C-alpha positions as CSV (number, residue, x, y, z in Angstrom):
1,M,101.5,151.7,-17.9
2,L,100.0,148.9,-15.9
3,S,102.7,149.1,-13.2
4,S,101.9,152.7,-12.4
5,K,98.1,152.0,-12.3
6,L,98.8,149.1,-10.0
7,T,100.9,151.2,-7.7
8,E,98.1,153.8,-7.6
9,V,95.5,151.2,-6.7
10,F,97.8,149.5,-4.2
11,N,98.3,152.7,-2.3
12,T,94.6,153.2,-1.9
13,L,94.0,149.9,-0.4
14,P,93.9,149.2,3.4
15,S,97.0,147.6,5.0
16,E,95.1,144.2,5.3
17,A,94.0,144.3,1.7
18,Q,97.6,145.1,0.6
19,Q,98.9,142.2,2.5
20,M,96.3,139.9,0.9
21,L,97.1,141.2,-2.6
22,V,100.9,140.5,-2.1
23,E,100.3,137.0,-0.6
24,K,97.7,135.7,-3.0
25,H,98.5,137.4,-6.3
26,L,101.9,139.3,-6.4
27,A,104.0,136.6,-4.7
28,G,103.0,133.9,-7.1
29,L,104.2,136.1,-10.1
30,L,107.8,135.5,-9.1
31,D,107.6,131.9,-10.1
32,L,106.4,133.0,-13.6
33,M,109.1,135.6,-14.1
34,P,112.6,134.9,-15.5
35,K,115.0,133.7,-12.9
36,E,117.3,136.7,-13.0
37,K,114.4,139.2,-12.4
38,S,113.0,137.0,-9.7
39,K,116.4,137.0,-7.9
40,K,116.5,140.8,-8.1
41,V,113.1,141.2,-6.6
42,L,114.1,138.8,-3.8
43,A,117.4,140.5,-3.2
44,A,115.6,143.9,-2.8
45,A,113.2,142.3,-0.3
46,T,116.2,140.9,1.6
47,R,117.9,144.3,1.7
48,L,114.7,145.9,3.1
49,Q,114.6,143.1,5.7
50,R,118.1,143.8,6.9
51,K,117.5,147.5,6.9
52,F,114.5,147.3,9.2
53,N,115.7,144.5,11.4
54,D,117.3,147.0,13.7
55,A,114.4,149.4,13.6
56,P,112.8,150.1,17.0
57,K,109.5,148.3,17.7
58,L,106.7,150.6,18.8
59,D,104.6,148.5,21.1
60,L,101.8,150.9,21.9
61,R,99.7,148.4,23.7
62,S,102.5,147.4,26.2
63,K,103.5,151.1,26.8
64,R,99.9,152.1,27.5
65,K,99.5,149.2,29.9
66,Q,102.7,150.1,31.7
67,I,101.9,153.8,32.1
68,T,98.3,153.1,33.2
69,S,99.6,150.7,35.9
70,L,102.1,153.4,37.1
71,L,99.3,156.0,37.3
72,D,97.0,153.6,39.2
73,E,99.9,152.9,41.6
74,L,100.4,156.6,42.1
75,T,96.7,156.9,43.1
76,R,97.0,154.1,45.6
77,D,100.1,155.4,47.1
78,A,98.4,158.7,47.7
79,K,95.6,156.9,49.7
80,I,98.0,154.7,51.7
81,S,100.4,157.5,52.5
82,F,97.6,159.4,54.1
83,I,97.5,156.8,56.9
84,K,101.1,155.4,57.0
85,E,102.8,158.7,56.5
86,R,105.3,157.2,54.0
87,S,105.1,157.4,50.3
88,N,106.8,156.4,47.1
89,R,105.3,159.2,45.2
90,D,108.5,160.9,44.0
91,E,109.9,157.6,42.7
92,L,106.7,156.8,40.9
93,L,106.5,160.2,39.2
94,S,110.1,160.0,38.1
95,E,109.5,156.5,36.7
96,V,106.5,157.7,34.6
97,V,108.4,160.6,33.2
98,H,111.5,158.5,32.4
99,S,109.4,155.8,30.8
100,L,107.7,158.2,28.5
101,V,110.7,160.3,27.6
102,S,113.0,157.3,26.9
103,W,110.4,156.0,24.4
104,L,110.5,159.3,22.4
105,N,113.9,158.4,20.8
106,D,112.4,155.2,19.3
107,I,109.5,157.2,17.9
108,W,111.8,159.7,16.3
109,S,114.1,157.1,14.8
110,I,111.4,155.1,13.2
111,V,110.0,158.1,11.3
112,Y,113.1,160.0,10.6
113,E,115.8,157.4,10.0
114,Y,113.7,154.5,8.8
115,N,110.7,156.5,7.3
116,V,108.1,153.9,8.2
117,N,105.1,153.6,10.5
118,F,104.1,157.2,10.3
119,L,100.6,156.6,11.6
120,L,101.7,154.4,14.4
121,A,104.3,157.0,15.5
122,H,101.7,159.7,15.4
123,T,99.4,157.7,17.6
124,C,102.3,157.0,20.0
125,L,103.0,160.8,20.3
126,L,99.4,161.4,21.0
127,F,99.5,158.9,23.8
128,V,102.6,160.4,25.3
129,A,101.0,163.9,25.2
130,D,97.8,162.6,26.9
131,A,99.8,160.7,29.5
132,L,101.8,163.8,30.4
133,A,98.5,165.8,30.7
134,Q,97.2,163.2,33.1
135,L,100.4,163.3,35.1
136,S,100.2,167.1,35.4
137,E,96.6,166.9,36.7
138,S,97.3,164.0,39.1
139,S,100.7,165.1,40.3
140,S,99.2,166.8,43.4
141,L,98.0,163.5,44.8
142,G,99.8,162.6,48.0
143,G,102.0,165.8,48.2
144,C,102.9,169.1,46.8
145,K,102.6,169.7,43.0
146,C,105.6,171.9,42.8
147,S,108.1,169.1,43.1
148,V,106.7,167.6,39.9
149,M,106.3,170.8,38.0
150,N,109.9,171.7,38.7
151,L,111.3,168.4,37.9
152,P,114.3,168.9,35.4
153,V,114.0,166.7,32.3
154,D,117.1,166.2,30.1
155,F,116.6,164.5,26.8
156,T,119.0,163.6,24.0
157,L,118.1,162.5,20.5
158,R,120.5,159.9,19.2
159,D,120.7,158.3,15.7
160,K,121.0,154.6,15.1
161,H,124.8,154.9,15.4
162,G,124.7,156.5,18.8
163,K,125.6,160.0,17.7
164,I,124.0,162.9,19.4
165,V,121.6,164.9,17.1
166,K,119.9,167.2,19.5
167,R,119.8,167.9,23.3
168,F,116.8,169.3,25.2
169,S,116.5,170.6,28.7
170,V,113.1,171.4,30.0
171,M,111.6,172.0,33.4
172,G,108.7,169.7,34.4
173,P,106.5,167.3,32.4
174,Q,104.2,170.2,31.4
175,N,107.0,171.5,29.1
176,L,107.7,168.2,27.3
177,D,105.4,169.3,24.5
178,R,108.5,171.2,23.3
179,I,110.2,167.8,22.6
180,L,107.0,166.3,21.1
181,L,106.5,169.1,18.6
182,W,110.0,168.8,17.5
183,I,109.6,165.1,16.8
184,W,106.2,165.8,15.2
185,R,107.8,168.2,12.8
186,D,110.5,165.7,11.8
187,L,107.7,163.2,11.3
188,F,105.9,165.5,8.9
189,V,108.8,166.4,6.7
190,S,109.9,162.7,6.5
191,L,106.3,161.8,5.6
192,F,106.1,164.3,2.8
193,A,109.6,163.2,1.6
194,K,109.2,159.4,1.9
195,G,105.6,158.6,2.6
196,T,102.9,157.3,0.3
197,E,100.2,159.5,-1.2
198,R,97.7,157.8,1.1
199,E,99.7,158.8,4.1
200,K,100.2,162.4,2.9
201,K,96.4,162.8,2.7
202,K,96.1,162.1,6.4
203,V,98.3,165.0,7.3
204,P,95.3,167.4,7.9
205,D,93.8,164.8,10.3
206,F,97.2,164.6,12.2
207,L,97.1,168.4,12.5
208,E,93.6,168.3,13.9
209,D,94.6,165.7,16.5
210,I,97.5,167.9,17.6
211,E,95.2,170.9,17.9
212,A,92.6,169.0,19.9
213,L,95.3,167.9,22.4
214,L,97.8,170.8,22.7
215,G,95.7,173.7,21.5
216,V,95.5,175.8,18.3
217,H,98.7,177.7,19.1
218,A,100.7,174.4,19.0
219,L,100.2,174.4,15.2
220,E,102.5,177.5,14.9
221,R,104.9,176.0,17.4
222,L,104.9,172.9,15.3
223,L,106.5,174.8,12.4
224,Y,109.1,176.2,14.8
225,G,110.0,172.7,16.2
226,G,108.2,173.4,19.5
227,R,109.9,176.7,20.1
228,P,107.8,179.6,21.5
229,S,106.2,181.7,18.9
230,E,107.4,185.2,18.1
231,D,104.6,186.8,20.1
232,E,105.7,185.0,23.3
233,S,108.2,186.4,25.8
234,E,111.9,185.8,25.6
235,E,111.9,184.6,29.2
236,E,109.8,181.7,28.2
237,D,112.2,180.9,25.4
238,E,115.2,180.9,27.8
239,E,113.5,178.2,30.0
240,D,113.5,175.9,27.1
241,E,117.2,176.3,26.1
242,E,118.5,174.0,23.5
243,Y,121.9,172.3,23.4
244,E,123.2,171.2,20.0
245,D,126.3,169.2,19.2
246,E,127.2,170.8,15.9
247,D,130.2,168.5,15.2
248,E,128.1,165.4,15.4
249,E,125.3,166.8,13.3
250,D,127.5,167.2,10.2
251,D,126.6,163.7,9.0
252,Y,123.1,164.9,8.4
253,I,124.0,168.0,6.4
254,D,123.9,167.4,2.7
255,G,123.2,170.8,1.2
256,D,122.0,174.4,1.6
257,H,118.5,175.3,2.9
258,S,116.0,177.8,1.8
259,C,113.5,179.8,3.9
260,E,111.5,180.9,0.9
261,D,109.6,178.9,-1.6
262,D,111.9,179.8,-4.5
263,D,114.7,182.0,-3.4
264,S,117.6,181.2,-1.2
265,D,117.8,182.8,2.1
266,Y,121.5,182.3,2.5
267,D,124.4,184.5,1.8
268,A,125.8,184.8,-1.7
269,D,128.7,182.3,-0.9
270,G,126.1,179.6,-0.2
271,F,127.8,178.3,2.8
272,D,126.1,180.1,5.7
273,R,123.2,178.2,6.9
274,C,119.8,179.9,7.8
275,T,119.2,180.1,11.5
276,C,115.5,180.8,11.5
277,N,113.2,178.5,13.5
278,F,111.7,176.9,10.4
279,H,114.7,174.6,10.0
280,A,116.5,171.9,11.8
281,S,120.2,172.1,11.4
282,Y,120.6,168.4,10.6
283,W,118.0,168.3,7.8
284,S,119.1,167.5,4.2
285,E,118.3,169.7,1.4
286,H,115.6,167.3,0.2
287,L,114.0,167.3,3.7
288,N,114.3,171.1,4.1
289,K,112.1,171.6,1.0
290,E,109.3,169.5,2.6
291,R,108.7,172.1,5.2
292,I,106.9,174.2,2.6
293,P,103.9,171.7,2.0
294,L,103.8,171.4,5.8
295,R,103.4,175.1,6.2
296,V,100.7,175.1,3.5
297,C,98.8,172.4,5.5
298,V,99.1,174.4,8.8
299,E,97.8,177.6,7.0
300,K,94.8,175.8,5.7
301,R,94.0,174.3,9.1
302,L,94.4,177.7,10.7
303,F,92.2,179.4,8.1
304,S,89.5,176.7,8.7
305,I,89.6,177.4,12.4
306,F,89.6,181.2,11.8
307,E,86.5,181.0,9.7
308,V,84.6,179.4,12.6
309,T,86.2,181.1,15.6
310,P,88.3,184.1,14.5
311,S,90.7,185.7,17.0
312,L,93.6,188.1,17.1
313,G,95.9,185.3,18.1
314,I,95.2,183.1,15.0
315,Y,95.4,186.2,12.8
316,N,98.9,187.0,14.1
317,T,99.9,183.4,13.6
318,L,98.8,183.4,10.0
319,L,100.8,186.6,9.4
320,N,103.9,185.1,11.1
321,I,104.0,181.9,9.1
322,S,102.7,183.1,5.8
323,H,105.0,183.6,2.8
324,N,102.7,186.4,1.5
325,A,101.5,188.4,4.5
326,L,99.7,191.0,2.4
327,E,97.6,188.4,0.6
328,I,96.7,186.8,3.9
329,E,95.7,190.2,5.4
330,M,93.4,191.0,2.5
331,H,91.8,187.6,2.6
332,I,91.2,188.0,6.3
333,S,89.8,191.5,5.9
334,R,87.3,190.3,3.3
335,L,86.3,187.4,5.6
336,L,85.8,189.6,8.6
337,S,83.5,192.0,6.7
338,K,81.2,189.0,6.1
339,I,81.2,187.4,9.5
340,A,81.8,190.2,12.0
341,G,78.1,190.7,12.7
342,D,77.3,187.0,13.1
343,T,78.1,186.5,16.8
344,A,79.6,188.5,19.7
345,D,82.8,186.6,19.5
346,N,83.2,187.4,15.8
347,L,82.6,191.1,16.5
348,V,85.2,191.1,19.3
349,A,87.7,189.4,17.2
350,A,87.1,191.8,14.3
351,L,87.5,194.8,16.6
352,D,90.7,193.4,18.1
353,I,92.2,192.9,14.6
354,H,91.2,196.4,13.3
355,I,92.4,197.9,16.5
356,A,95.9,196.2,16.0
357,N,95.9,197.6,12.5
358,H,94.7,201.2,13.6
359,E,91.6,201.1,11.2
360,T,89.5,203.7,12.9
361,A,87.0,204.0,10.1
362,T,86.2,200.2,10.2
363,I,86.1,200.3,14.0
364,A,83.5,203.1,13.9
365,S,81.4,201.4,11.3
366,L,81.4,198.0,13.2
367,L,80.4,199.8,16.4
368,K,77.6,201.7,14.6
369,S,76.2,198.5,13.1
370,H,76.8,195.7,15.5
371,S,77.5,197.3,19.0
372,Y,74.3,195.7,20.4
373,L,76.1,192.3,20.2
374,L,78.8,193.2,22.8
375,R,78.6,191.8,26.3
376,P,79.9,193.0,29.6
377,R,82.8,190.7,29.3
378,D,83.8,192.5,26.1
379,A,84.2,195.8,27.9
380,V,88.0,195.8,27.6
381,T,87.8,195.6,23.8
382,L,85.2,198.3,23.6
383,Q,87.2,200.6,25.8
384,V,90.3,200.2,23.7
385,A,88.2,200.9,20.5
386,V,86.7,204.0,22.1
387,A,90.1,205.3,23.2
388,M,91.3,204.8,19.5
389,L,88.3,206.7,18.2
390,A,88.9,209.5,20.7
391,D,92.1,210.4,18.8
392,S,90.5,210.5,15.3
393,E,87.7,212.3,13.5
394,Y,85.2,210.0,15.3
395,R,85.6,211.7,18.7
396,S,82.0,212.7,19.1
397,R,81.0,209.0,18.6
398,S,83.5,207.9,21.2
399,L,82.1,210.4,23.7
400,A,78.6,209.2,23.1
401,I,79.6,205.6,23.7
402,L,81.5,206.6,26.8
403,E,78.4,208.4,28.2
404,K,76.1,205.5,27.4
405,E,78.4,202.8,28.9
406,L,78.9,204.9,32.1
407,E,75.2,205.3,32.5
408,D,74.7,201.6,32.0
409,C,77.4,200.8,34.6
410,I,75.7,203.1,37.1
411,R,72.3,201.4,36.5
412,A,73.9,197.9,36.8
413,I,75.6,198.8,40.1
414,Y,72.4,200.3,41.4
415,A,70.4,197.1,40.5
416,S,73.1,194.9,42.2
417,V,73.0,197.1,45.4
418,H,69.2,197.1,45.4
419,T,69.2,193.2,45.5
420,C,71.2,193.4,48.8
421,F,69.4,196.5,50.2
422,S,65.8,195.9,48.9
423,H,64.1,198.4,51.2
424,I,66.3,201.3,50.2
425,E,63.6,202.8,48.0
426,D,60.9,202.8,50.7
427,D,59.4,206.3,51.2
428,A,60.1,206.3,54.9
429,N,63.7,205.2,54.5
430,K,64.3,207.8,51.8
431,K,62.9,210.5,54.0
432,D,65.0,209.4,57.0
433,L,68.1,209.4,54.7
434,L,67.6,213.0,53.7
435,E,67.1,214.0,57.3
436,L,70.3,212.2,58.6
437,L,72.4,213.7,55.7
438,K,71.5,217.2,57.2
439,L,73.2,216.3,60.5
440,P,76.8,217.0,61.1
441,I,79.0,214.1,60.1
442,A,80.8,214.0,63.5
443,A,77.6,214.0,65.5
444,A,77.0,210.9,67.6
445,S,73.3,211.0,66.7
446,R,74.1,210.8,63.0
447,K,76.2,207.6,63.5
448,E,73.5,205.9,65.4
449,R,70.8,206.9,62.8
450,V,73.1,205.7,59.9
451,Q,73.3,202.2,61.6
452,Q,69.5,202.1,62.2
453,W,68.9,203.1,58.6
454,A,71.2,200.4,57.2
455,E,69.6,197.8,59.4
456,R,66.1,198.7,58.0
457,V,67.1,198.8,54.3
458,I,69.2,195.6,54.1
459,T,67.7,192.4,52.7
460,A,67.1,190.1,55.5
461,T,68.2,186.4,55.5
462,N,65.8,183.6,56.4
463,G,68.2,182.0,58.9
464,P,71.8,181.6,59.9
465,M,74.5,180.1,57.6
466,H,74.6,176.3,57.5
467,P,77.6,175.0,59.7
468,M,79.1,173.2,56.7
469,A,78.9,176.2,54.6
470,F,80.5,178.3,57.3
471,A,83.4,175.8,57.6
472,A,83.8,175.7,53.8
473,M,84.0,179.5,53.8
474,M,86.6,179.6,56.5
475,M,88.7,177.1,54.4
476,G,88.5,179.2,51.4
477,L,86.2,176.9,49.5
478,P,83.2,178.1,47.5
479,M,79.9,177.3,49.0
480,M,77.8,174.7,47.2
481,P,74.1,175.0,46.3
482,G,71.7,174.5,49.1
483,T,74.1,175.4,52.0
484,E,72.7,178.8,52.7
485,D,69.5,180.7,52.7
486,G,68.1,184.2,52.0
487,D,69.5,186.5,49.3
488,D,72.9,184.8,49.7
489,A,71.6,181.5,48.3
490,D,73.3,181.5,45.0
491,M,72.3,178.3,43.3
492,L,75.1,178.7,40.8
493,N,77.9,179.2,43.3
494,Y,79.8,176.3,41.6
495,V,80.8,178.6,38.8
496,D,83.7,179.7,41.1
497,L,85.2,176.2,41.2
498,D,87.0,176.7,38.0
499,R,87.4,180.4,37.1
500,N,89.2,179.5,33.9
501,D,86.4,177.4,32.4
502,P,85.2,179.3,29.4
503,D,82.0,177.3,29.3
504,L,80.8,179.0,32.5
505,D,81.5,182.6,31.2
506,D,77.8,183.2,30.5
507,L,76.7,182.1,34.0
508,R,79.6,183.9,35.7
509,E,78.7,187.1,33.8
510,E,75.0,186.9,34.9
511,Y,75.7,185.9,38.6
512,R,79.1,187.3,39.2
513,P,79.4,190.4,36.9
514,E,82.7,192.2,37.1
515,L,81.1,195.6,37.8
516,K,84.1,197.0,39.5
517,G,86.5,196.4,36.6
518,I,84.2,197.6,33.9
519,F,83.3,200.8,35.8
520,E,86.9,201.5,36.7
521,G,88.0,201.0,33.2
522,W,85.4,203.5,31.8
523,T,86.1,206.1,34.5
524,Q,89.8,206.0,33.8
525,L,89.1,206.3,30.1
526,G,86.9,209.3,30.8
527,Q,89.7,211.1,32.8
528,T,92.1,210.8,29.8
529,M,89.8,211.6,26.9
530,K,89.2,215.1,25.8
531,G,85.7,216.0,27.0
532,G,85.6,213.0,29.3
533,P,85.7,215.0,32.6
534,V,82.6,216.8,31.7
535,I,80.8,213.5,31.1
536,L,82.1,212.3,34.4
537,A,80.6,215.4,36.2
538,K,77.3,214.8,34.6
539,L,77.4,211.1,35.6
540,Y,78.1,212.1,39.2
541,V,74.9,214.3,39.2
542,K,72.9,211.4,37.8
543,A,74.4,209.0,40.3
544,I,73.4,211.3,43.2
545,E,69.9,211.7,42.0
546,M,69.6,207.8,41.6
547,M,71.5,207.0,44.7
548,P,71.3,209.9,47.2
549,W,73.1,207.9,49.9
550,L,76.3,208.4,47.9
551,R,76.4,211.9,49.4
552,G,77.3,210.4,52.8
553,S,80.6,208.6,53.0
554,D,79.6,207.2,56.4
555,V,76.5,205.8,54.9
556,V,78.4,204.0,52.2
557,T,80.9,202.7,54.7
558,E,78.0,201.2,56.8
559,M,76.6,199.6,53.7
560,T,79.9,198.0,52.7
561,N,80.4,196.7,56.3
562,R,77.1,194.9,56.0
563,L,78.1,193.4,52.7
564,R,81.4,192.1,54.1
565,D,79.3,189.6,56.1
566,R,78.0,188.1,52.9
567,P,80.8,186.4,50.8
568,N,78.4,185.8,47.9
569,K,78.1,189.5,47.4
570,S,81.7,190.3,47.1
571,H,81.2,191.5,43.5
572,V,78.6,194.0,44.8
573,L,80.9,195.1,47.6
574,D,83.8,195.8,45.2
575,A,81.5,197.7,42.8
576,L,80.0,199.8,45.7
577,V,83.5,200.7,47.1
578,N,84.6,201.7,43.6
579,L,81.5,203.9,43.0
580,S,81.9,205.6,46.4
581,A,85.5,206.4,45.6
582,F,84.4,207.9,42.3
583,A,81.8,210.0,44.1
584,K,84.3,211.3,46.6
585,M,86.7,212.2,43.8
586,Q,84.0,214.1,41.9
587,R,82.9,216.0,45.0
588,K,86.5,217.1,45.6
589,K,86.9,218.2,42.0
590,L,83.6,220.2,42.2
591,S,84.7,221.8,45.5
592,L,88.1,222.8,44.0
593,A,86.3,224.2,40.9
594,R,83.9,226.4,43.0
595,G,86.9,227.7,45.0
596,E,88.8,228.5,41.9
597,Q,85.7,230.2,40.4
598,R,85.3,232.4,43.6
599,R,89.0,233.4,43.6
600,N,88.8,234.4,39.9
601,K,85.5,236.3,40.1
602,P,86.0,240.1,40.0
603,Q,84.8,241.8,43.2
604,T,83.6,245.0,41.5
605,A,80.4,245.7,43.5
606,S,79.3,249.3,42.9
607,S,78.7,251.6,45.9
608,P,75.4,253.5,46.3
609,A,77.2,256.8,45.8
610,A,78.8,255.5,42.6
611,G,75.4,254.5,41.4
612,R,73.9,257.9,42.1
613,A,76.9,259.6,40.4
614,S,76.6,257.5,37.2
615,G,73.0,257.8,37.0
616,S,72.8,254.3,35.5
617,P,69.8,252.4,36.8
618,S,71.1,249.1,35.5
619,S,74.5,248.8,37.1
620,T,74.7,245.8,39.4
621,S,77.2,244.1,41.7
622,T,78.1,240.4,41.9
623,P,76.6,238.3,44.6
624,S,78.9,237.3,47.5
625,F,77.6,233.7,47.7
626,P,78.2,231.0,45.1
627,L,75.4,230.0,42.8
628,P,75.0,226.4,41.6
629,P,74.9,225.4,38.0
630,T,71.5,226.0,36.5
631,A,71.5,222.6,34.9
632,T,71.6,220.9,38.3
633,H,68.3,222.3,39.7
634,P,64.9,222.9,38.1
635,T,63.9,226.5,37.1
636,P,61.4,228.0,39.6
637,T,57.8,227.9,38.4
638,A,55.4,230.7,38.5
639,A,53.3,228.9,41.1
640,N,56.4,228.7,43.5
641,I,57.1,232.4,43.1
642,A,53.4,233.5,43.3
643,S,53.0,231.5,46.6
644,F,55.2,234.2,48.3
645,G,53.1,237.1,47.2
646,I,55.4,238.4,44.5
647,P,53.6,239.9,41.5
648,L,54.2,238.4,38.2
649,A,54.1,239.9,34.6
650,N,53.6,237.4,31.7
651,G,54.5,234.5,34.1
652,A,57.9,236.0,35.2
653,P,58.8,238.0,38.4
654,Q,59.4,241.7,37.9
655,P,62.0,243.6,39.9
656,P,60.8,247.2,40.1
657,L,60.9,249.3,43.2
658,L,57.4,248.2,44.2
659,L,58.7,244.7,44.8
660,V,60.7,245.8,47.8
661,F,57.8,245.7,50.3
662,P,56.5,242.3,49.0
663,L,60.0,241.0,49.1
664,Y,60.3,242.1,52.7
665,Q,57.2,240.0,53.4
666,V,58.8,237.1,51.6
667,V,61.9,237.3,53.7
668,W,59.9,237.6,56.9
669,K,57.9,234.4,55.9
670,M,61.1,232.6,55.1
671,S,62.5,233.6,58.5
672,I,59.5,232.4,60.7
673,D,57.9,229.6,58.8
674,S,59.9,226.4,59.5
675,S,57.3,224.3,57.5
676,L,58.1,226.1,54.2
677,P,59.4,223.6,51.6
678,S,63.2,224.2,51.4
679,L,63.1,223.6,47.5
680,S,60.8,226.5,47.0
681,V,62.9,228.7,49.1
682,F,66.1,227.7,47.4
683,E,64.5,228.3,43.9
684,L,63.4,231.7,45.0
685,S,66.8,232.5,46.4
686,I,68.7,231.8,43.3
687,S,66.3,233.4,40.9
688,V,64.6,236.3,42.5
689,L,66.5,237.5,45.6
690,P,69.9,238.1,44.0
691,H,68.4,240.1,41.2
692,I,66.7,242.4,43.7
693,L,69.2,242.5,46.5
694,F,72.0,243.7,44.2
695,S,70.0,246.2,42.0
696,N,70.2,249.9,42.3
697,H,66.5,250.0,43.2
698,L,67.5,249.5,46.8
699,I,69.1,252.9,47.0
700,V,65.8,254.5,47.7
701,I,65.5,252.7,51.0
702,N,67.1,254.3,54.0
703,F,70.1,252.8,55.7
704,R,68.2,251.3,58.6
705,C,65.7,249.5,56.4
706,R,68.5,248.1,54.2
707,I,70.3,246.6,57.2
708,M,67.1,244.9,58.5
709,F,66.4,243.8,54.9
710,F,69.8,242.1,54.5
711,A,69.6,240.5,58.0
712,F,66.3,238.9,57.1
713,V,67.7,237.7,53.8
714,H,70.7,236.2,55.4
715,N,68.4,234.4,57.9
716,A,66.3,233.0,55.1
717,L,69.2,231.7,53.1
718,S,70.6,230.0,56.2
719,R,67.3,228.1,56.7
720,C,67.6,226.7,53.2
721,H,69.9,223.9,54.4
722,H,71.3,223.5,50.8
723,P,74.8,222.3,50.2
724,Y,75.4,225.2,47.8
725,F,74.7,227.8,50.6
726,P,77.1,227.6,53.6
727,S,75.7,228.3,57.0
728,H,77.9,231.4,57.4
């Protein structure tokens, strides 16, 4: 019919074109129509006029001017109060909050009761949200911010007859979004129920505006009427307690509600109302059904966001609000399989989701294919994934990742320490370090040499700290670029001005890496995983080889004291302290293990008489000194052994009786030659001497020779100065 086609065309026209069409074309048709029909049309227009005469007028321009003026006055008051020591700050803040909150009832009334001006009402709500955000940011001007953040705000929704519909009680303007989202939800259900098709098509744009202003999680809260989502704590819900007047809300209740698309969620008698957060108790049955298209629009918007920036939070939101969670989960799983390897953020999100679902096979596959994308800031996600793999059939894979990440941490800490102690690898300083480590730790000479060594290896600065930089440091302010020199001159120090700014994560990761937290997380994981302690012990050996100064706790303490004078190197200081604590713990564990091994080792040394009685030439006794693990030290070479005059057969030392006299010469050489390399002596001691000393070949030597022989051997071993051989 022509009327339906005209209506369809009319709804697609801009508001100005609609007004022009009515004035120039449709209004003139009344004079051509029969008198009775013309009167009916005019009577309908008059009824609409009377209906909307009492509707609130949303004057956005005047309200914006008023709030802007109050915010400017607040800024001026902060400047004047600094001199005159009196302020109207509290009054101005209260006036701003009251002006915005009192306007919300008019916005709700125009959309819910009169069902008009949906676009204008949406724009007004956006303005209120933006003004409240500005108020939260500028509330610290001229005084403490706590008085504003803890300002109680009570708000009551009243209908056009003055009856109470809903009460709200929130703390501070930062929580007023609870009220805004409630009104927004009523706006959307009213729009779907009474709005035009053209207005309904703007709903996705409205949702995008809300997301941009209040964040993506506000979309889920929108469906709950601003209430906290199911993933948030109950304490937060109690701070936003609601007050409802059920008796006065009965005028708005026309029928039963349904939480599901098709089936009723009420009891069989049909009189008990659903209490879930998707409903308002005063909605009519017709309005209650309109929450379904709203939920569909929110799902679509969240999916579009998830496709670009997936996250565990959005995944949980989709599952919470979806009518068919299984279908949503399958759809997301297919999507993640396509986009997981695109970026590091996508991979982290995929790992978080699969970890939440305990999908170890998928986690192992993702780490095998795309682990190179992970950044240091993603260490927590990787650690959780490794911990989950450790309890599955992929334990070997988890141990390999653990070992690799620990080695990377050690290298990263070493590189950071080397920037602060740039001369630590000089040959002279390395030799001096080995010499001072041989001194008793309580010796006064050792303490003095440690201080001198630290002074030589530290990176020198070009000059003293700038006075303004020193003043800023004492006040707790970050130092700005150009205020200091030397290795402390960090031209990207401003990244500390806002630690919550995600745009600076890349720079912060490069110049302020969280080495301590990452290394501590991996070491704690290694202590709990099966096979992890072995990896930690191997890591300790590698750390000692790379950083021999870790063997001396007093050396590390002196290095940390030097770093405390450089605020820009606090991250290096934290990492070094954590690494030193790890080394101490590993040394203690190794010492306890050796003691336990000595106590459990059977002391069944055979006497010479027993050897002669048995006639067995191969019976041996156990050495009385502890032997270090063979994996820690290199195997003696033929050249090392031959340098002592010991005959070799096929490149290996032979222990017949004829070796006793050459061995005597070796012991004598070890006793008198102080220039003999200690490593060669140590290698010889652990490979040749024990085999000969405790063999039955010694029974042919008389008692006096054996006593002299053991005395020389004891003297030689004492000169080795190796931590595995005590001086006694």
